[in-house]
C-alpha atoms as a printed R data frame, in Angstrom:
    type eleno elety resid chain resno       x      y       z
1   ATOM     1    CA   MET     A     1   0.000  0.000   0.000
2   ATOM     2    CA   MET     A     2   3.033  2.245  -0.492
3   ATOM     3    CA   ASN     A     3   2.721  5.354  -2.622
4   ATOM     4    CA   ARG     A     4   5.041  4.187  -5.404
5   ATOM     5    CA   ASN     A     5   4.411  7.013  -7.864
6   ATOM     6    CA   ILE     A     6   4.069 10.458  -6.321
7   ATOM     7    CA   GLU     A     7   3.115 11.985  -9.688
8   ATOM     8    CA   ASN     A     8   0.115  9.662  -9.733
9   ATOM     9    CA   PRO     A     9  -0.626  9.084  -6.035
10  ATOM    10    CA   GLN     A    10  -3.401  6.760  -4.989
11  ATOM    11    CA   ILE     A    11  -5.781  8.355  -2.528
12  ATOM    12    CA   LEU     A    12  -8.790  6.829  -0.842
13  ATOM    13    CA   ALA     A    13 -11.207  9.650  -0.053
14  ATOM    14    CA   PHE     A    14 -14.046  9.326   2.422
15  ATOM    15    CA   VAL     A    15 -16.728 12.011   2.150
16  ATOM    16    CA   GLY     A    16 -20.252 12.875   3.180
17  ATOM    17    CA   PRO     A    17 -22.340 15.622   4.776
18  ATOM    18    CA   THR     A    18 -21.436 17.151   8.098
19  ATOM    19    CA   GLY     A    19 -22.634 15.262  11.152
20  ATOM    20    CA   ILE     A    20 -23.072 11.883   9.456
21  ATOM    21    CA   GLY     A    21 -20.284 10.180  11.388
22  ATOM    22    CA   LYS     A    22 -17.376 10.107   8.918
23  ATOM    23    CA   THR     A    23 -14.772 10.513  11.657
24  ATOM    24    CA   ALA     A    24 -15.738  7.401  13.635
25  ATOM    25    CA   ILE     A    25 -15.543  5.105  10.613
26  ATOM    26    CA   ALA     A    26 -12.433  6.801   9.214
27  ATOM    27    CA   MET     A    27 -10.671  6.467  12.573
28  ATOM    28    CA   GLU     A    28 -11.401  2.751  12.781
29  ATOM    29    CA   LEU     A    29 -10.196  2.045   9.247
30  ATOM    30    CA   ALA     A    30  -7.136  4.303   9.459
31  ATOM    31    CA   HIS     A    31  -6.085  2.680  12.743
32  ATOM    32    CA   GLU     A    32  -6.577 -0.770  11.254
33  ATOM    33    CA   TRP     A    33  -4.652  0.092   8.074
34  ATOM    34    CA   HIS     A    34  -1.946  2.050   9.941
35  ATOM    35    CA   ILE     A    35  -2.331  5.094   7.711
36  ATOM    36    CA   PRO     A    36  -2.670  8.814   8.489
37  ATOM    37    CA   ILE     A    37  -5.815 10.831   7.874
38  ATOM    38    CA   ILE     A    38  -5.614 14.001   5.800
39  ATOM    39    CA   SER     A    39  -8.463 16.337   6.692
40  ATOM    40    CA   CYS     A    40 -10.472 17.780   3.823
41  ATOM    41    CA   ASP     A    41 -12.311 20.406   5.851
42  ATOM    42    CA   SER     A    42 -12.090 24.117   5.091
43  ATOM    43    CA   MET     A    43 -12.600 25.027   8.772
44  ATOM    44    CA   GLN     A    44 -10.371 22.498  10.494
45  ATOM    45    CA   ILE     A    45  -7.342 24.149   8.888
46  ATOM    46    CA   TYR     A    46  -7.720 27.070  11.357
47  ATOM    47    CA   ARG     A    47  -5.957 27.044  14.714
48  ATOM    48    CA   TYR     A    48  -7.945 27.584  17.941
49  ATOM    49    CA   MET     A    49 -11.223 26.613  16.222
50  ATOM    50    CA   ASP     A    50 -11.658 23.143  17.664
51  ATOM    51    CA   ILE     A    51 -15.110 22.563  19.103
52  ATOM    52    CA   GLY     A    52 -17.148 24.183  16.341
53  ATOM    53    CA   THR     A    53 -15.217 22.389  13.593
54  ATOM    54    CA   ALA     A    54 -15.446 18.959  15.276
55  ATOM    55    CA   LYS     A    55 -11.664 18.741  15.069
56  ATOM    56    CA   PRO     A    56 -10.154 15.413  16.217
57  ATOM    57    CA   THR     A    57  -9.217 15.488  19.874
58  ATOM    58    CA   VAL     A    58  -5.662 15.129  21.190
59  ATOM    59    CA   GLU     A    59  -6.512 11.550  22.186
60  ATOM    60    CA   GLU     A    60  -7.815 10.731  18.695
61  ATOM    61    CA   GLN     A    61  -4.710 12.213  17.113
62  ATOM    62    CA   GLN     A    62  -2.562  9.993  19.311
63  ATOM    63    CA   VAL     A    63  -4.372  6.958  17.925
64  ATOM    64    CA   VAL     A    64  -4.292  8.096  14.272
65  ATOM    65    CA   PRO     A    65  -2.110 10.941  12.946
66  ATOM    66    CA   HIS     A    66  -4.209 13.740  11.432
67  ATOM    67    CA   LEU     A    67  -2.744 16.078   8.830
68  ATOM    68    CA   MET     A    68  -4.013 19.334   7.299
69  ATOM    69    CA   ILE     A    69  -5.476 20.617  10.540
70  ATOM    70    CA   ASP     A    70  -4.221 23.720  12.394
71  ATOM    71    CA   CYS     A    71  -2.488 24.987   9.250
72  ATOM    72    CA   ALA     A    72  -3.360 28.676   9.526
73  ATOM    73    CA   ASP     A    73  -4.405 31.361  11.985
74  ATOM    74    CA   PRO     A    74  -8.048 32.472  11.756
75  ATOM    75    CA   ASP     A    75  -7.072 35.771  10.119
76  ATOM    76    CA   GLU     A    76  -4.987 34.166   7.341
77  ATOM    77    CA   HIS     A    77  -6.260 33.867   3.802
78  ATOM    78    CA   TYR     A    78  -6.724 30.216   2.924
79  ATOM    79    CA   ASP     A    79  -8.174 28.757  -0.266
80  ATOM    80    CA   ALA     A    80  -8.462 25.582  -2.321
81  ATOM    81    CA   TYR     A    81  -5.265 26.340  -4.225
82  ATOM    82    CA   ARG     A    82  -3.232 26.467  -1.008
83  ATOM    83    CA   TYR     A    83  -4.969 23.343   0.256
84  ATOM    84    CA   ARG     A    84  -4.034 21.430  -2.884
85  ATOM    85    CA   GLN     A    85  -0.386 22.537  -2.792
86  ATOM    86    CA   GLU     A    86   0.088 21.785   0.899
87  ATOM    87    CA   THR     A    87  -1.680 18.429   0.670
88  ATOM    88    CA   LEU     A    88   0.424 17.341  -2.305
89  ATOM    89    CA   ASP     A    89   3.528 18.412  -0.363
90  ATOM    90    CA   ILE     A    90   2.414 16.165   2.492
91  ATOM    91    CA   ILE     A    91   1.859 13.251   0.127
92  ATOM    92    CA   GLN     A    92   5.362 13.846  -1.257
93  ATOM    93    CA   SER     A    93   6.858 13.829   2.249
94  ATOM    94    CA   LEU     A    94   5.004 10.605   3.099
95  ATOM    95    CA   SER     A    95   6.167  8.820  -0.059
96  ATOM    96    CA   GLY     A    96   8.360  5.861   0.802
97  ATOM    97    CA   LYS     A    97   7.790  6.285   4.555
98  ATOM    98    CA   VAL     A    98   4.190  5.297   5.224
99  ATOM    99    CA   LYS     A    99   1.230  3.912   3.386
100 ATOM   100    CA   ASN     A   100  -1.032  5.996   1.221
101 ATOM   101    CA   PRO     A   101  -3.069  8.598   3.106
102 ATOM   102    CA   PHE     A   102  -6.776  8.512   3.753
103 ATOM   103    CA   VAL     A   103  -8.487 11.825   2.834
104 ATOM   104    CA   VAL     A   104 -11.559 12.490   4.983
105 ATOM   105    CA   GLY     A   105 -13.923 15.448   5.001
106 ATOM   106    CA   GLY     A   106 -16.906 17.244   3.609
107 ATOM   107    CA   THR     A   107 -15.458 20.220   1.713
108 ATOM   108    CA   GLY     A   108 -16.208 19.092  -1.823
109 ATOM   109    CA   PHE     A   109 -14.394 21.946  -3.555
110 ATOM   110    CA   TYR     A   110 -11.159 21.192  -1.684
111 ATOM   111    CA   LEU     A   111 -11.396 17.538  -2.692
112 ATOM   112    CA   LYS     A   112 -12.043 18.499  -6.311
113 ATOM   113    CA   ALA     A   113  -9.001 20.799  -6.237
114 ATOM   114    CA   LEU     A   114  -6.843 18.001  -4.850
115 ATOM   115    CA   LEU     A   115  -7.969 15.364  -7.322
116 ATOM   116    CA   GLU     A   116  -8.369 17.475 -10.456
117 ATOM   117    CA   GLY     A   117  -6.422 20.692  -9.926
118 ATOM   118    CA   LEU     A   118  -7.820 24.190 -10.383
119 ATOM   119    CA   PHE     A   119  -8.664 25.761 -13.698
120 ATOM   120    CA   GLU     A   120  -6.948 29.091 -14.259
121 ATOM   121    CA   GLU     A   121  -9.522 31.498 -15.639
122 ATOM   122    CA   VAL     A   122  -8.865 33.179 -18.982
123 ATOM   123    CA   LYS     A   123  -8.543 36.912 -18.290
124 ATOM   124    CA   ILE     A   124 -10.644 39.166 -20.520
125 ATOM   125    CA   PRO     A   125  -9.933 42.938 -20.744
126 ATOM   126    CA   LEU     A   126 -12.778 44.988 -19.306
127 ATOM   127    CA   ASP     A   127 -13.198 47.115 -22.437
128 ATOM   128    CA   PHE     A   128 -13.503 44.025 -24.652
129 ATOM   129    CA   ARG     A   129 -16.010 42.488 -22.260
130 ATOM   130    CA   GLN     A   130 -18.135 45.628 -22.183
131 ATOM   131    CA   THR     A   131 -18.167 45.842 -25.990
132 ATOM   132    CA   LEU     A   132 -19.295 42.239 -26.222
133 ATOM   133    CA   MET     A   133 -21.959 42.708 -23.542
134 ATOM   134    CA   ASP     A   134 -23.333 45.674 -25.478
135 ATOM   135    CA   GLN     A   135 -23.430 43.561 -28.625
136 ATOM   136    CA   TYR     A   136 -25.335 40.712 -26.974
137 ATOM   137    CA   GLN     A   137 -27.588 42.844 -24.761
138 ATOM   138    CA   SER     A   138 -30.610 42.498 -27.036
139 ATOM   139    CA   TRP     A   139 -30.152 38.748 -27.593
140 ATOM   140    CA   ASP     A   140 -32.453 36.432 -25.665
141 ATOM   141    CA   ASN     A   141 -31.115 33.363 -23.852
142 ATOM   142    CA   LEU     A   142 -32.017 30.875 -26.563
143 ATOM   143    CA   ARG     A   143 -30.263 32.864 -29.284
144 ATOM   144    CA   LEU     A   144 -27.146 33.190 -27.120
145 ATOM   145    CA   HIS     A   145 -27.106 29.461 -26.496
146 ATOM   146    CA   GLU     A   146 -27.497 28.718 -30.211
147 ATOM   147    CA   GLN     A   147 -24.481 30.963 -30.871
148 ATOM   148    CA   LEU     A   148 -22.492 28.997 -28.298
149 ATOM   149    CA   ILE     A   149 -23.476 25.723 -29.994
150 ATOM   150    CA   LYS     A   150 -21.826 27.033 -33.163
151 ATOM   151    CA   THR     A   151 -18.580 28.099 -31.456
152 ATOM   152    CA   ASP     A   152 -18.224 25.676 -28.530
153 ATOM   153    CA   PRO     A   153 -20.682 22.753 -28.738
154 ATOM   154    CA   GLU     A   154 -19.015 20.856 -25.877
155 ATOM   155    CA   THR     A   155 -19.533 23.706 -23.403
156 ATOM   156    CA   ALA     A   156 -23.007 24.401 -24.801
157 ATOM   157    CA   GLN     A   157 -24.006 20.819 -24.076
158 ATOM   158    CA   ARG     A   158 -23.313 21.183 -20.350
159 ATOM   159    CA   LEU     A   159 -24.867 24.665 -19.972
160 ATOM   160    CA   HIS     A   160 -28.600 25.304 -19.765
161 ATOM   161    CA   PRO     A   161 -29.805 28.043 -22.171
162 ATOM   162    CA   ASN     A   162 -31.089 30.011 -19.163
163 ATOM   163    CA   ASP     A   163 -27.641 30.060 -17.563
164 ATOM   164    CA   ARG     A   164 -26.989 33.369 -19.290
165 ATOM   165    CA   LYS     A   165 -23.981 34.376 -17.189
166 ATOM   166    CA   ARG     A   166 -21.961 31.254 -18.007
167 ATOM   167    CA   VAL     A   167 -23.073 31.200 -21.638
168 ATOM   168    CA   LEU     A   168 -21.831 34.776 -22.021
169 ATOM   169    CA   ARG     A   169 -18.581 33.847 -20.287
170 ATOM   170    CA   ALA     A   170 -17.991 31.006 -22.763
171 ATOM   171    CA   LEU     A   171 -18.798 33.277 -25.703
172 ATOM   172    CA   GLU     A   172 -16.405 36.017 -24.561
173 ATOM   173    CA   VAL     A   173 -13.560 33.511 -24.151
174 ATOM   174    CA   TYR     A   174 -14.063 32.319 -27.707
175 ATOM   175    CA   GLU     A   175 -14.463 35.816 -29.147
176 ATOM   176    CA   PHE     A   176 -11.319 37.128 -27.413
177 ATOM   177    CA   THR     A   177  -8.967 34.146 -27.798
178 ATOM   178    CA   GLY     A   178 -10.300 32.288 -30.814
179 ATOM   179    CA   ASN     A   179 -10.349 29.072 -28.752
180 ATOM   180    CA   PRO     A   180 -13.441 27.578 -27.115
181 ATOM   181    CA   LEU     A   181 -13.624 27.409 -23.340
182 ATOM   182    CA   SER     A   182 -13.734 23.596 -23.568
183 ATOM   183    CA   TRP     A   183 -10.275 23.689 -25.186
184 ATOM   184    CA   TYR     A   184  -8.843 25.488 -22.154
185 ATOM   185    CA   HIS     A   185 -10.444 22.978 -19.814
186 ATOM   186    CA   GLN     A   186  -8.866 20.152 -21.804
187 ATOM   187    CA   GLN     A   187  -5.449 21.817 -21.676
188 ATOM   188    CA   HIS     A   188  -5.842 22.216 -17.938
189 ATOM   189    CA   LYS     A   189  -6.579 18.509 -17.472
190 ATOM   190    CA   GLN     A   190  -3.528 17.542 -19.508
191 ATOM   191    CA   ARG     A   191  -1.211 19.825 -17.495
192 ATOM   192    CA   GLN     A   192  -2.330 18.651 -14.074
193 ATOM   193    CA   SER     A   193  -0.690 15.622 -12.509
194 ATOM   194    CA   THR     A   194  -3.438 13.073 -12.079
195 ATOM   195    CA   VAL     A   195  -4.371 11.702  -8.682
196 ATOM   196    CA   GLU     A   196  -5.795  8.212  -8.789
197 ATOM   197    CA   SER     A   197  -8.645  8.079  -6.338
198 ATOM   198    CA   LEU     A   198 -11.342  5.934  -4.871
199 ATOM   199    CA   VAL     A   199 -14.051  8.175  -3.408
200 ATOM   200    CA   ILE     A   200 -16.510  6.637  -0.959
201 ATOM   201    CA   GLY     A   201 -19.490  8.587   0.320
202 ATOM   202    CA   LEU     A   202 -21.784  8.130   3.308
203 ATOM   203    CA   ARG     A   203 -25.469  8.980   3.166
204 ATOM   204    CA   MET     A   204 -28.568  8.623   5.288
205 ATOM   205    CA   PRO     A   205 -32.197  9.833   5.096
206 ATOM   206    CA   MET     A   206 -32.183 13.583   5.616
207 ATOM   207    CA   PRO     A   207 -34.670 13.583   8.546
208 ATOM   208    CA   GLU     A   208 -32.354 11.203  10.428
209 ATOM   209    CA   LEU     A   209 -29.301 13.286   9.545
210 ATOM   210    CA   TYR     A   210 -31.021 16.473  10.737
211 ATOM   211    CA   LYS     A   211 -31.813 14.828  14.072
212 ATOM   212    CA   GLN     A   212 -28.176 13.688  14.365
213 ATOM   213    CA   ILE     A   213 -26.941 17.204  13.574
214 ATOM   214    CA   GLY     A   214 -29.189 18.628  16.282
215 ATOM   215    CA   CYS     A   215 -27.704 16.268  18.872
216 ATOM   216    CA   ARG     A   216 -24.182 17.167  17.783
217 ATOM   217    CA   VAL     A   217 -24.873 20.884  18.092
218 ATOM   218    CA   GLU     A   218 -26.156 20.325  21.640
219 ATOM   219    CA   ARG     A   219 -22.939 18.438  22.489
220 ATOM   220    CA   MET     A   220 -20.770 21.200  21.064
221 ATOM   221    CA   MET     A   221 -22.599 23.819  23.081
222 ATOM   222    CA   ALA     A   222 -22.111 21.728  26.221
223 ATOM   223    CA   GLN     A   223 -18.393 21.360  25.413
224 ATOM   224    CA   GLY     A   224 -17.939 25.130  25.530
225 ATOM   225    CA   TRP     A   225 -18.383 26.376  21.981
226 ATOM   226    CA   VAL     A   226 -19.404 29.849  23.174
227 ATOM   227    CA   ASP     A   227 -16.279 30.064  25.344
228 ATOM   228    CA   GLU     A   228 -14.207 29.097  22.317
229 ATOM   229    CA   VAL     A   229 -15.614 32.050  20.352
230 ATOM   230    CA   ILE     A   230 -15.036 34.392  23.297
231 ATOM   231    CA   PHE     A   231 -11.401 33.192  23.408
232 ATOM   232    CA   LEU     A   232 -11.000 33.903  19.670
233 ATOM   233    CA   ARG     A   233 -12.400 37.414  20.071
234 ATOM   234    CA   GLU     A   234 -10.126 38.082  23.042
235 ATOM   235    CA   LYS     A   235  -7.155 37.082  20.903
236 ATOM   236    CA   GLY     A   236  -8.166 39.845  18.497
237 ATOM   237    CA   TYR     A   237  -9.865 37.804  15.775
238 ATOM   238    CA   SER     A   238 -12.642 39.935  14.335
239 ATOM   239    CA   PRO     A   239 -16.155 38.504  13.874
240 ATOM   240    CA   SER     A   240 -15.972 39.785  10.269
241 ATOM   241    CA   LEU     A   241 -13.198 37.334   9.306
242 ATOM   242    CA   ASN     A   242 -14.149 34.579   6.876
243 ATOM   243    CA   SER     A   243 -13.207 31.986   9.473
244 ATOM   244    CA   MET     A   244 -15.501 33.609  12.042
245 ATOM   245    CA   GLN     A   245 -18.377 33.498   9.555
246 ATOM   246    CA   GLY     A   246 -18.319 29.691   9.594
247 ATOM   247    CA   LEU     A   247 -21.276 27.553  10.629
248 ATOM   248    CA   GLY     A   248 -22.195 28.335  14.214
249 ATOM   249    CA   TYR     A   249 -19.394 30.833  14.734
250 ATOM   250    CA   ARG     A   250 -21.393 33.562  13.017
251 ATOM   251    CA   GLN     A   251 -24.476 32.831  15.114
252 ATOM   252    CA   ILE     A   252 -22.493 32.758  18.373
253 ATOM   253    CA   ASN     A   253 -20.938 36.110  17.451
254 ATOM   254    CA   ASP     A   254 -24.460 37.426  16.888
255 ATOM   255    CA   TYR     A   255 -25.372 36.229  20.395
256 ATOM   256    CA   LEU     A   256 -22.281 37.845  21.928
257 ATOM   257    CA   GLU     A   257 -23.194 41.131  20.242
258 ATOM   258    CA   GLY     A   258 -26.788 41.026  21.460
259 ATOM   259    CA   ARG     A   259 -28.524 40.116  18.206
260 ATOM   260    CA   LEU     A   260 -29.633 36.654  19.384
261 ATOM   261    CA   ASP     A   261 -30.745 35.139  22.669
262 ATOM   262    CA   TYR     A   262 -28.729 32.211  24.000
263 ATOM   263    CA   SER     A   263 -31.840 30.033  23.953
264 ATOM   264    CA   GLN     A   264 -32.096 30.533  20.186
265 ATOM   265    CA   LEU     A   265 -28.569 29.362  19.394
266 ATOM   266    CA   PRO     A   266 -28.950 25.551  19.240
267 ATOM   267    CA   GLU     A   267 -31.995 25.693  16.979
268 ATOM   268    CA   ILE     A   268 -30.564 28.323  14.620
269 ATOM   269    CA   ILE     A   269 -27.148 26.652  14.378
270 ATOM   270    CA   THR     A   270 -28.845 23.316  13.720
271 ATOM   271    CA   GLN     A   271 -30.953 24.911  10.986
272 ATOM   272    CA   VAL     A   272 -28.022 26.483   9.107
273 ATOM   273    CA   THR     A   273 -25.973 23.306   9.505
274 ATOM   274    CA   CYS     A   274 -28.776 21.210   8.034
275 ATOM   275    CA   GLN     A   275 -29.004 23.585   5.095
276 ATOM   276    CA   TYR     A   276 -25.249 23.210   4.574
277 ATOM   277    CA   ALA     A   277 -25.506 19.411   4.752
278 ATOM   278    CA   LYS     A   278 -28.144 19.513   2.019
279 ATOM   279    CA   ARG     A   279 -25.816 21.582  -0.194
280 ATOM   280    CA   GLN     A   280 -22.986 19.139   0.473
281 ATOM   281    CA   MET     A   281 -25.116 16.231  -0.691
282 ATOM   282    CA   THR     A   282 -26.037 18.131  -3.858
283 ATOM   283    CA   TRP     A   283 -22.335 18.715  -4.565
284 ATOM   284    CA   PHE     A   284 -21.298 15.113  -3.962
285 ATOM   285    CA   ARG     A   285 -24.160 13.734  -6.029
286 ATOM   286    CA   GLY     A   286 -22.578 15.573  -8.964
287 ATOM   287    CA   ASN     A   287 -19.604 13.193  -8.812
288 ATOM   288    CA   PRO     A   288 -20.541 10.200 -11.013
289 ATOM   289    CA   HIS     A   289 -17.538  8.194  -9.764
290 ATOM   290    CA   LEU     A   290 -18.425  8.414  -6.077
291 ATOM   291    CA   ILE     A   291 -19.412  5.102  -4.486
292 ATOM   292    CA   TRP     A   292 -22.276  5.580  -2.035
293 ATOM   293    CA   TYR     A   293 -22.980  3.578   1.112
294 ATOM   294    CA   ASP     A   294 -25.849  3.975   3.539
295 ATOM   295    CA   ARG     A   295 -24.563  4.953   6.977
296 ATOM   296    CA   ASP     A   296 -26.536  2.116   8.591
297 ATOM   297    CA   HIS     A   297 -25.432 -0.516   6.040
298 ATOM   298    CA   PRO     A   298 -25.046 -3.739   8.072
299 ATOM   299    CA   HIS     A   299 -21.720 -4.618   6.422
300 ATOM   300    CA   LEU     A   300 -20.389 -1.088   5.908
301 ATOM   301    CA   LEU     A   301 -16.891 -1.572   7.319
302 ATOM   302    CA   SER     A   302 -16.285 -4.931   5.672
303 ATOM   303    CA   GLU     A   303 -17.357 -3.634   2.254
304 ATOM   304    CA   ILE     A   304 -15.162 -0.536   2.519
305 ATOM   305    CA   ARG     A   305 -12.264 -2.761   3.613
306 ATOM   306    CA   GLU     A   306 -12.721 -4.875   0.497
307 ATOM   307    CA   LYS     A   307 -12.899 -1.802  -1.742
308 ATOM   308    CA   GLY     A   308  -9.653 -0.559  -0.182
309 ATOM   309    CA   ARG     A   309  -7.874 -3.873  -0.684
310 ATOM   310    CA   ILE     A   310  -8.840 -3.966  -4.353
311 ATOM   311    CA   PHE     A   311  -7.924 -0.332  -4.907
312 ATOM   312    CA   TRP     A   312  -4.531 -0.606  -3.210
313 ATOM   313    CA   LYS     A   313  -3.949 -4.122  -4.608
314 ATOM   314    CA   LEU     A   314  -3.335 -5.641  -1.204
């Protein structure tokens, strides 16, 4: 299970919506396989934000090494590009020392960046864009889409005629460069080092997941989530920071500034977290290669073990 080719690393990714119980299963498998876990969570990368991000405890990290957590201070800019670069650096450092890593988390865009790379947008001069927008202003959506079919049929096939913004974007790329947007996407794929992956997802009926999320929020509140936010503010981290706008952190800041009552917090945090979980499921369902398992599958662990053995050719 060694990572024999760092340019084409083999990664087993374990994903699913927040609160579904990914950590418990990932911990058991990672401990059994003697491999580290790389977090794929856009909030766990921040230091001092432990309770609200469900970060692995010190005890859990002693059982299984966790990487890509506590990578940045809450006021640092952090994005998918940095996540990809730092994660690939970790994979490089692990090569030849330990077995392939296990990537676990629910931030779909970070996982996509890791596995596929990030497409560098074609830059269009503002004056050219404005001229083109003036030209197409009187065109309805169907006519614009028909124009895109003529110039870039591949992109047109994946865009709905009513998606005017993206249709116009594809048209301006072609008009300015002479190459269709699909050509640039293809070039991007060829430049990026490929990451061989097996992506396994957990799912459960949404009403059950919502109930589970509610219980988790109650536990986090009991563990001192509000005190954690107070500590962050006392260290000088502004409530306006992106990190402090995360799920629950924003609502607790609202409470601390008198905009919410404490009694409202669990219900409101549960509500926004459930909405986020629904968006996560929508994102992951867009991955046709993801292998889904029900969280209460009676043979869940044994089936994932078998998938791992086949994937890593054990």
